[in-house]
A tleap script that builds the chain and sets N, CA, C and O, in Angstrom:
source leaprc.protein.ff14SB
mol = sequence {
  NMET LYS MET PRO ARG LYS MET LYS LYS ALA
  VAL LEU GLY ARG ARG LEU THR SER SER GLN
  LEU ARG ARG LEU ILE LYS THR VAL VAL ILE
  ILE PRO ALA ASN ASN GLY TYR ASP SER ALA
  GLU VAL LEU PRO TYR HIE PHE CYS PRO LYS
  CYS GLY CYS ARG GLY VAL TRP MET THR ASP
  ASN ARG ALA SER TYR PRO GLN ARG TRP MET
  SER GLY TYR CYS LEU ARG CYS GLY ASN HIE
  VAL ILE GLU SER ASP ASN SER PRO PHE TYR
  HIE ALA LEU GLU PHE ALA ASP ASN ASN TYR
  GLU ILE GLU CILE
}
set mol.1.N position { 1.074 -1.192 -0.128 }
set mol.1.CA position { -0.088 0.001 0.243 }
set mol.1.C position { 0.847 1.057 0.155 }
set mol.1.O position { 1.818 1.151 0.907 }
set mol.2.N position { 0.459 2.181 -1.123 }
set mol.2.CA position { 1.505 3.548 -0.882 }
set mol.2.C position { 0.471 4.267 -0.176 }
set mol.2.O position { -0.752 4.232 -0.043 }
set mol.3.N position { 1.974 5.274 0.421 }
set mol.3.CA position { 1.457 6.283 1.722 }
set mol.3.C position { 0.845 7.423 0.780 }
set mol.3.O position { 1.531 7.562 -0.232 }
set mol.4.N position { -0.276 8.285 0.843 }
set mol.4.CA position { -0.172 9.211 0.140 }
set mol.4.C position { 0.542 10.282 0.444 }
set mol.4.O position { 0.909 10.485 1.602 }
set mol.5.N position { 0.834 11.122 -0.585 }
set mol.5.CA position { 1.402 12.410 -0.517 }
set mol.5.C position { 1.402 13.686 0.813 }
set mol.5.O position { 2.254 14.218 1.525 }
set mol.6.N position { 0.305 13.748 0.675 }
set mol.6.CA position { 0.163 14.829 1.771 }
set mol.6.C position { 0.494 14.016 3.488 }
set mol.6.O position { 1.178 14.609 4.322 }
set mol.7.N position { 0.042 12.993 3.694 }
set mol.7.CA position { 0.574 12.256 4.857 }
set mol.7.C position { 2.018 11.974 4.905 }
set mol.7.O position { 2.622 12.064 5.974 }
set mol.8.N position { 2.589 11.650 3.850 }
set mol.8.CA position { 4.128 11.656 3.845 }
set mol.8.C position { 4.771 12.671 4.276 }
set mol.8.O position { 5.663 12.809 5.114 }
set mol.9.N position { 4.046 13.572 3.403 }
set mol.9.CA position { 4.760 15.240 4.014 }
set mol.9.C position { 4.545 15.651 5.193 }
set mol.9.O position { 5.328 16.470 5.674 }
set mol.10.N position { 3.507 15.214 5.891 }
set mol.10.CA position { 3.085 15.630 6.883 }
set mol.10.C position { 3.951 15.037 8.134 }
set mol.10.O position { 4.197 15.614 9.193 }
set mol.11.N position { 4.477 13.297 7.590 }
set mol.11.CA position { 5.262 12.273 8.523 }
set mol.11.C position { 7.026 13.109 8.450 }
set mol.11.O position { 7.761 13.300 9.419 }
set mol.12.N position { 7.260 13.407 7.253 }
set mol.12.CA position { 8.754 13.627 6.921 }
set mol.12.C position { 8.888 15.079 6.669 }
set mol.12.O position { 10.044 15.500 6.642 }
set mol.13.N position { 7.747 16.085 6.445 }
set mol.13.CA position { 8.283 17.399 6.328 }
set mol.13.C position { 8.796 17.759 4.926 }
set mol.13.O position { 9.051 16.896 4.087 }
set mol.14.N position { 8.895 18.697 4.776 }
set mol.14.CA position { 9.709 18.921 3.377 }
set mol.14.C position { 10.936 18.843 3.165 }
set mol.14.O position { 11.782 19.211 3.980 }
set mol.15.N position { 11.238 18.248 1.800 }
set mol.15.CA position { 12.560 17.746 1.447 }
set mol.15.C position { 13.852 19.191 1.506 }
set mol.15.O position { 13.289 20.285 1.469 }
set mol.16.N position { 14.965 19.246 1.565 }
set mol.16.CA position { 15.720 19.997 1.714 }
set mol.16.C position { 16.638 20.109 0.055 }
set mol.16.O position { 16.966 19.185 -0.690 }
set mol.17.N position { 16.825 21.397 -0.082 }
set mol.17.CA position { 17.160 21.649 -1.169 }
set mol.17.C position { 18.591 21.355 -1.634 }
set mol.17.O position { 19.460 21.931 -0.980 }
set mol.18.N position { 18.987 20.599 -2.597 }
set mol.18.CA position { 21.188 20.417 -2.668 }
set mol.18.C position { 21.758 21.721 -2.017 }
set mol.18.O position { 22.744 21.557 -1.298 }
set mol.19.N position { 21.351 22.800 -2.143 }
set mol.19.CA position { 22.176 23.692 -1.152 }
set mol.19.C position { 21.936 24.065 -0.146 }
set mol.19.O position { 22.628 24.967 0.328 }
set mol.20.N position { 20.740 23.457 0.658 }
set mol.20.CA position { 20.892 23.569 1.858 }
set mol.20.C position { 21.072 22.633 2.374 }
set mol.20.O position { 21.171 22.848 3.582 }
set mol.21.N position { 21.212 21.342 2.058 }
set mol.21.CA position { 21.797 20.206 1.960 }
set mol.21.C position { 23.481 20.116 2.191 }
set mol.21.O position { 23.965 19.342 3.017 }
set mol.22.N position { 24.267 20.982 1.379 }
set mol.22.CA position { 25.312 21.242 1.530 }
set mol.22.C position { 26.157 22.018 2.735 }
set mol.22.O position { 27.103 21.709 3.460 }
set mol.23.N position { 25.393 23.080 2.581 }
set mol.23.CA position { 24.972 23.895 3.829 }
set mol.23.C position { 25.054 23.092 5.213 }
set mol.23.O position { 25.900 23.287 6.086 }
set mol.24.N position { 24.027 22.161 5.250 }
set mol.24.CA position { 23.884 21.374 6.580 }
set mol.24.C position { 24.941 20.594 6.463 }
set mol.24.O position { 25.298 20.426 7.629 }
set mol.25.N position { 25.774 19.925 5.670 }
set mol.25.CA position { 26.690 18.973 5.904 }
set mol.25.C position { 28.288 19.820 6.473 }
set mol.25.O position { 29.017 19.438 7.389 }
set mol.26.N position { 28.448 20.862 5.712 }
set mol.26.CA position { 29.633 21.813 6.053 }
set mol.26.C position { 29.633 21.858 7.886 }
set mol.26.O position { 30.653 21.760 8.568 }
set mol.27.N position { 28.427 22.006 8.347 }
set mol.27.CA position { 28.300 22.276 9.890 }
set mol.27.C position { 28.253 20.992 10.843 }
set mol.27.O position { 28.065 20.972 12.059 }
set mol.28.N position { 28.473 19.927 9.966 }
set mol.28.CA position { 28.543 18.673 11.034 }
set mol.28.C position { 29.550 18.517 11.794 }
set mol.28.O position { 30.656 18.536 11.254 }
set mol.29.N position { 29.455 18.303 13.368 }
set mol.29.CA position { 30.765 18.351 14.148 }
set mol.29.C position { 30.672 16.295 14.520 }
set mol.29.O position { 29.714 15.598 14.857 }
set mol.30.N position { 31.488 16.098 14.368 }
set mol.30.CA position { 31.743 14.513 15.053 }
set mol.30.C position { 32.309 14.608 16.436 }
set mol.30.O position { 33.510 14.870 16.489 }
set mol.31.N position { 31.709 14.454 17.491 }
set mol.31.CA position { 32.482 14.029 19.250 }
set mol.31.C position { 32.898 12.687 19.076 }
set mol.31.O position { 31.933 11.932 18.960 }
set mol.32.N position { 34.102 12.076 19.012 }
set mol.32.CA position { 34.088 10.699 18.930 }
set mol.32.C position { 33.344 9.978 20.253 }
set mol.32.O position { 32.711 10.831 20.875 }
set mol.33.N position { 33.271 8.987 20.699 }
set mol.33.CA position { 32.727 8.523 22.018 }
set mol.33.C position { 34.006 7.969 22.603 }
set mol.33.O position { 35.053 7.553 22.108 }
set mol.34.N position { 33.422 8.153 24.166 }
set mol.34.CA position { 35.102 7.963 24.970 }
set mol.34.C position { 35.088 6.469 25.397 }
set mol.34.O position { 35.629 6.180 26.465 }
set mol.35.N position { 34.494 5.472 24.624 }
set mol.35.CA position { 34.317 3.878 25.118 }
set mol.35.C position { 33.938 3.296 23.905 }
set mol.35.O position { 33.917 3.809 22.787 }
set mol.36.N position { 33.681 2.323 24.208 }
set mol.36.CA position { 34.027 1.219 23.161 }
set mol.36.C position { 32.541 0.580 22.744 }
set mol.36.O position { 32.415 -0.419 22.036 }
set mol.37.N position { 31.195 1.519 23.446 }
set mol.37.CA position { 30.494 0.772 23.348 }
set mol.37.C position { 29.076 1.938 22.731 }
set mol.37.O position { 28.063 1.689 22.078 }
set mol.38.N position { 29.537 3.028 23.220 }
set mol.38.CA position { 28.813 4.371 22.917 }
set mol.38.C position { 28.848 4.845 21.363 }
set mol.38.O position { 29.649 4.202 20.685 }
set mol.39.N position { 28.221 5.717 20.773 }
set mol.39.CA position { 28.159 6.090 19.538 }
set mol.39.C position { 28.836 7.440 19.502 }
set mol.39.O position { 29.194 8.097 20.480 }
set mol.40.N position { 28.931 7.683 18.508 }
set mol.40.CA position { 29.711 9.221 18.043 }
set mol.40.C position { 28.614 10.343 18.312 }
set mol.40.O position { 27.498 10.162 17.825 }
set mol.41.N position { 28.792 11.165 18.847 }
set mol.41.CA position { 27.770 12.528 18.932 }
set mol.41.C position { 27.760 13.391 17.635 }
set mol.41.O position { 28.733 14.096 17.368 }
set mol.42.N position { 26.739 13.341 16.883 }
set mol.42.CA position { 26.470 13.917 15.504 }
set mol.42.C position { 26.080 15.596 16.032 }
set mol.42.O position { 25.075 15.810 16.708 }
set mol.43.N position { 26.833 16.474 15.699 }
set mol.43.CA position { 25.939 17.732 16.100 }
set mol.43.C position { 26.031 18.511 14.344 }
set mol.43.O position { 26.878 18.231 13.496 }
set mol.44.N position { 24.944 19.467 14.203 }
set mol.44.CA position { 23.484 19.621 15.101 }
set mol.44.C position { 22.594 18.420 15.229 }
set mol.44.O position { 22.215 18.250 16.387 }
set mol.45.N position { 22.207 17.644 14.463 }
set mol.45.CA position { 21.579 16.230 14.956 }
set mol.45.C position { 21.601 15.533 13.594 }
set mol.45.O position { 21.900 16.111 12.549 }
set mol.46.N position { 21.175 13.926 13.716 }
set mol.46.CA position { 21.296 13.177 12.662 }
set mol.46.C position { 20.743 13.398 11.595 }
set mol.46.O position { 19.569 13.733 11.753 }
set mol.47.N position { 21.210 13.343 10.133 }
set mol.47.CA position { 20.247 13.084 9.116 }
set mol.47.C position { 21.070 12.293 8.131 }
set mol.47.O position { 22.209 11.829 8.186 }
set mol.48.N position { 19.941 12.288 7.034 }
set mol.48.CA position { 20.469 11.251 5.895 }
set mol.48.C position { 21.458 12.228 5.247 }
set mol.48.O position { 20.983 13.350 5.070 }
set mol.49.N position { 22.911 12.027 4.796 }
set mol.49.CA position { 23.265 12.558 4.187 }
set mol.49.C position { 22.995 12.996 2.544 }
set mol.49.O position { 23.432 13.967 1.927 }
set mol.50.N position { 22.221 12.035 2.156 }
set mol.50.CA position { 21.842 12.223 0.841 }
set mol.50.C position { 20.705 13.041 0.566 }
set mol.50.O position { 20.669 13.899 -0.316 }
set mol.51.N position { 19.779 12.751 1.346 }
set mol.51.CA position { 18.568 13.730 1.375 }
set mol.51.C position { 18.246 14.637 2.560 }
set mol.51.O position { 17.277 15.396 2.511 }
set mol.52.N position { 19.021 14.570 3.588 }
set mol.52.CA position { 18.531 15.477 4.681 }
set mol.52.C position { 17.682 15.111 5.532 }
set mol.52.O position { 17.621 15.696 6.614 }
set mol.53.N position { 16.653 13.823 5.156 }
set mol.53.CA position { 15.733 13.616 6.012 }
set mol.53.C position { 16.302 13.008 7.456 }
set mol.53.O position { 17.387 12.435 7.556 }
set mol.54.N position { 15.338 13.245 8.597 }
set mol.54.CA position { 16.105 12.984 9.889 }
set mol.54.C position { 15.153 11.517 10.303 }
set mol.54.O position { 15.489 10.929 11.330 }
set mol.55.N position { 13.825 10.889 9.374 }
set mol.55.CA position { 13.391 10.012 10.082 }
set mol.55.C position { 14.548 8.716 9.604 }
set mol.55.O position { 15.308 8.956 8.666 }
set mol.56.N position { 14.611 7.415 10.283 }
set mol.56.CA position { 14.975 6.358 10.293 }
set mol.56.C position { 14.200 5.318 10.770 }
set mol.56.O position { 13.503 5.301 11.785 }
set mol.57.N position { 14.454 4.117 9.629 }
set mol.57.CA position { 13.479 2.781 10.066 }
set mol.57.C position { 14.531 1.923 10.370 }
set mol.57.O position { 15.496 1.900 9.606 }
set mol.58.N position { 14.505 1.155 11.438 }
set mol.58.CA position { 15.157 0.661 12.269 }
set mol.58.C position { 14.925 -1.244 11.736 }
set mol.58.O position { 13.801 -1.716 11.569 }
set mol.59.N position { 16.353 -2.152 11.534 }
set mol.59.CA position { 15.824 -3.529 11.193 }
set mol.59.C position { 16.851 -3.999 12.623 }
set mol.59.O position { 17.926 -3.510 12.973 }
set mol.60.N position { 16.178 -4.943 13.152 }
set mol.60.CA position { 16.871 -5.492 14.255 }
set mol.60.C position { 17.653 -7.257 14.084 }
set mol.60.O position { 18.382 -7.734 14.954 }
set mol.61.N position { 17.355 -7.829 13.054 }
set mol.61.CA position { 18.325 -9.227 12.426 }
set mol.61.C position { 17.763 -10.106 13.882 }
set mol.61.O position { 18.317 -11.183 14.100 }
set mol.62.N position { 17.087 -9.813 14.484 }
set mol.62.CA position { 17.055 -11.301 15.386 }
set mol.62.C position { 18.330 -11.789 16.047 }
set mol.62.O position { 18.474 -13.011 16.088 }
set mol.63.N position { 19.178 -11.104 16.515 }
set mol.63.CA position { 20.283 -11.338 17.364 }
set mol.63.C position { 20.008 -11.470 18.427 }
set mol.63.O position { 19.355 -10.523 18.867 }
set mol.64.N position { 20.309 -12.661 19.475 }
set mol.64.CA position { 20.103 -12.820 21.031 }
set mol.64.C position { 20.709 -11.719 21.629 }
set mol.64.O position { 21.467 -10.905 21.102 }
set mol.65.N position { 20.235 -11.774 22.984 }
set mol.65.CA position { 20.769 -10.540 24.177 }
set mol.65.C position { 21.998 -10.183 24.150 }
set mol.65.O position { 22.360 -9.035 23.891 }
set mol.66.N position { 22.670 -11.024 24.384 }
set mol.66.CA position { 24.503 -10.379 24.105 }
set mol.66.C position { 24.655 -9.766 22.997 }
set mol.66.O position { 25.392 -8.779 22.999 }
set mol.67.N position { 24.054 -10.147 21.859 }
set mol.67.CA position { 24.863 -9.554 20.623 }
set mol.67.C position { 24.164 -8.732 20.410 }
set mol.67.O position { 23.157 -8.726 21.117 }
set mol.68.N position { 24.297 -7.592 19.335 }
set mol.68.CA position { 23.468 -6.626 18.719 }
set mol.68.C position { 23.823 -6.512 17.299 }
set mol.68.O position { 25.031 -6.491 17.063 }
set mol.69.N position { 23.008 -6.434 16.300 }
set mol.69.CA position { 23.318 -6.437 15.137 }
set mol.69.C position { 22.038 -5.750 14.791 }
set mol.69.O position { 20.982 -6.381 14.734 }
set mol.70.N position { 22.118 -4.374 14.542 }
set mol.70.CA position { 21.158 -3.315 13.874 }
set mol.70.C position { 21.415 -2.456 12.742 }
set mol.70.O position { 22.415 -1.775 12.511 }
set mol.71.N position { 20.461 -2.582 12.141 }
set mol.71.CA position { 20.762 -1.184 10.868 }
set mol.71.C position { 19.725 -0.468 10.642 }
set mol.71.O position { 18.566 -0.851 10.803 }
set mol.72.N position { 20.135 0.808 10.185 }
set mol.72.CA position { 18.920 1.950 9.957 }
set mol.72.C position { 18.884 2.502 8.778 }
set mol.72.O position { 19.928 2.985 8.340 }
set mol.73.N position { 17.795 2.552 8.076 }
set mol.73.CA position { 17.388 3.498 6.759 }
set mol.73.C position { 16.726 4.247 6.974 }
set mol.73.O position { 15.925 4.223 7.909 }
set mol.74.N position { 16.894 5.324 5.997 }
set mol.74.CA position { 16.282 6.386 5.651 }
set mol.74.C position { 14.898 6.269 5.342 }
set mol.74.O position { 14.543 5.357 4.595 }
set mol.75.N position { 13.979 7.150 5.863 }
set mol.75.CA position { 12.656 6.802 5.631 }
set mol.75.C position { 12.370 7.439 4.098 }
set mol.75.O position { 11.556 6.911 3.340 }
set mol.76.N position { 13.056 8.507 3.777 }
set mol.76.CA position { 12.579 8.771 2.345 }
set mol.76.C position { 13.589 8.379 1.306 }
set mol.76.O position { 13.214 8.392 0.133 }
set mol.77.N position { 14.668 8.076 1.553 }
set mol.77.CA position { 15.311 7.846 0.282 }
set mol.77.C position { 15.553 6.029 0.173 }
set mol.77.O position { 15.366 5.281 -0.786 }
set mol.78.N position { 16.061 5.715 1.645 }
set mol.78.CA position { 16.482 3.968 1.947 }
set mol.78.C position { 17.608 3.961 1.944 }
set mol.78.O position { 18.192 2.885 2.076 }
set mol.79.N position { 18.434 5.349 1.768 }
set mol.79.CA position { 19.686 5.015 2.161 }
set mol.79.C position { 20.433 4.244 3.795 }
set mol.79.O position { 19.899 4.312 4.901 }
set mol.80.N position { 21.307 3.794 3.582 }
set mol.80.CA position { 21.824 2.977 4.859 }
set mol.80.C position { 22.345 4.094 5.645 }
set mol.80.O position { 23.457 4.465 5.270 }
set mol.81.N position { 21.844 4.729 6.633 }
set mol.81.CA position { 22.715 5.726 7.396 }
set mol.81.C position { 23.001 5.386 8.818 }
set mol.81.O position { 23.321 6.351 9.512 }
set mol.82.N position { 22.948 4.050 9.486 }
set mol.82.CA position { 23.073 3.733 10.831 }
set mol.82.C position { 23.414 2.222 10.723 }
set mol.82.O position { 22.831 1.477 9.935 }
set mol.83.N position { 24.461 1.793 11.622 }
set mol.83.CA position { 24.746 0.474 11.776 }
set mol.83.C position { 25.720 -0.159 12.792 }
set mol.83.O position { 26.880 0.248 12.865 }
set mol.84.N position { 25.190 -1.290 13.684 }
set mol.84.CA position { 25.772 -1.489 14.709 }
set mol.84.C position { 25.902 -3.089 14.690 }
set mol.84.O position { 24.911 -3.740 14.358 }
set mol.85.N position { 26.948 -3.661 14.994 }
set mol.85.CA position { 27.165 -4.849 14.831 }
set mol.85.C position { 28.455 -5.501 16.007 }
set mol.85.O position { 29.582 -5.928 15.754 }
set mol.86.N position { 27.914 -5.393 16.998 }
set mol.86.CA position { 28.704 -5.781 18.527 }
set mol.86.C position { 29.700 -4.663 18.489 }
set mol.86.O position { 30.910 -4.792 18.675 }
set mol.87.N position { 29.061 -3.551 18.227 }
set mol.87.CA position { 30.290 -2.382 18.187 }
set mol.87.C position { 29.182 -1.066 18.508 }
set mol.87.O position { 27.979 -1.185 18.741 }
set mol.88.N position { 29.895 0.069 18.449 }
set mol.88.CA position { 29.093 1.161 18.626 }
set mol.88.C position { 28.284 1.494 17.221 }
set mol.88.O position { 28.578 1.078 16.100 }
set mol.89.N position { 27.278 2.284 17.555 }
set mol.89.CA position { 26.080 2.669 16.138 }
set mol.89.C position { 27.527 3.610 15.577 }
set mol.89.O position { 28.302 4.362 16.168 }
set mol.90.N position { 27.419 3.121 14.116 }
set mol.90.CA position { 28.051 4.308 13.462 }
set mol.90.C position { 27.165 4.804 12.309 }
set mol.90.O position { 26.465 4.220 11.482 }
set mol.91.N position { 27.381 5.794 12.498 }
set mol.91.CA position { 26.379 6.610 11.315 }
set mol.91.C position { 27.061 7.083 9.802 }
set mol.91.O position { 28.271 7.047 9.577 }
set mol.92.N position { 26.291 7.416 9.077 }
set mol.92.CA position { 27.069 7.555 7.928 }
set mol.92.C position { 27.796 9.024 7.659 }
set mol.92.O position { 28.779 9.170 6.932 }
set mol.93.N position { 27.127 10.078 8.381 }
set mol.93.CA position { 28.217 11.247 8.483 }
set mol.93.C position { 29.190 11.047 9.278 }
set mol.93.O position { 29.586 12.072 9.833 }
set mol.94.N position { 29.891 9.803 9.623 }
set mol.94.CA position { 30.773 9.678 10.065 }
set mol.94.C position { 32.315 9.207 8.963 }
set mol.94.O position { 33.521 9.074 9.169 }
set mol.95.N position { 31.688 9.121 8.156 }
set mol.95.CA position { 32.390 8.333 6.722 }
set mol.95.C position { 32.232 9.240 5.704 }
set mol.95.O position { 31.695 8.832 4.674 }
set mol.96.N position { 32.620 10.489 5.780 }
set mol.96.CA position { 32.790 11.384 4.827 }
set mol.96.C position { 33.752 11.105 3.772 }
set mol.96.O position { 33.769 11.811 2.764 }
set mol.97.N position { 34.564 10.118 3.928 }
set mol.97.CA position { 35.789 10.202 3.305 }
set mol.97.C position { 35.729 8.766 1.835 }
set mol.97.O position { 36.412 8.423 0.870 }
set mol.98.N position { 34.466 8.362 2.520 }
set mol.98.CA position { 33.951 6.857 1.744 }
set mol.98.C position { 32.776 7.488 1.078 }
set mol.98.O position { 31.907 6.616 1.073 }
set mol.99.N position { 32.304 8.597 0.500 }
set mol.99.CA position { 31.010 8.961 0.059 }
set mol.99.C position { 29.758 8.999 0.682 }
set mol.99.O position { 28.638 9.059 0.174 }
set mol.100.N position { 30.166 8.946 2.059 }
set mol.100.CA position { 28.530 8.706 3.062 }
set mol.100.C position { 27.948 7.633 3.162 }
set mol.100.O position { 26.770 7.356 3.384 }
set mol.101.N position { 29.242 6.755 2.906 }
set mol.101.CA position { 28.500 4.930 2.876 }
set mol.101.C position { 29.328 4.554 3.926 }
set mol.101.O position { 30.474 4.979 4.068 }
set mol.102.N position { 28.639 3.578 4.842 }
set mol.102.CA position { 28.957 2.912 5.860 }
set mol.102.C position { 29.968 2.116 5.696 }
set mol.102.O position { 29.761 1.279 4.817 }
set mol.103.N position { 31.098 2.046 6.259 }
set mol.103.CA position { 32.128 0.772 5.993 }
set mol.103.C position { 32.934 0.320 7.583 }
set mol.103.O position { 33.662 0.977 8.327 }
set mol.104.N position { 32.545 -0.737 7.644 }
set mol.104.CA position { 32.822 -1.140 9.374 }
set mol.104.C position { 33.757 -2.189 9.210 }
set mol.104.O position { 34.220 -2.763 10.195 }
savepdb mol mol.pdb
quit
C-alpha cells in the first residue's frame, strides 16, 4: 500500500534543496565516543547525507541478547545511515571520505 503524498509530507516534512543540504553537511561536527560501546555524537543532529531526512527505520536482525546487530535506513530515500554489529552505532556522516557510505 502506498502512502498518500500529503501524509508523507506531514510525517517527513519538506525536502531540503541541494544547497541547503550542502550547507548542513558543512556544519556537521562529530564528537567521538569515549568508550567502546557508545556512539559518536553528531552535531547539530543526525540526518541522511543523501536527502537530509531525519527519519530512520531500524531492522533488528534477531540477534540474541548479548549480541547486537542493527541497521537503520532513511525513511525517504532508503539510504543505509546507521549500523551496529557488536560495536558502537556508526552513522553515515562519520564516513565522509567514503562518500557517506558505512564501512565497518
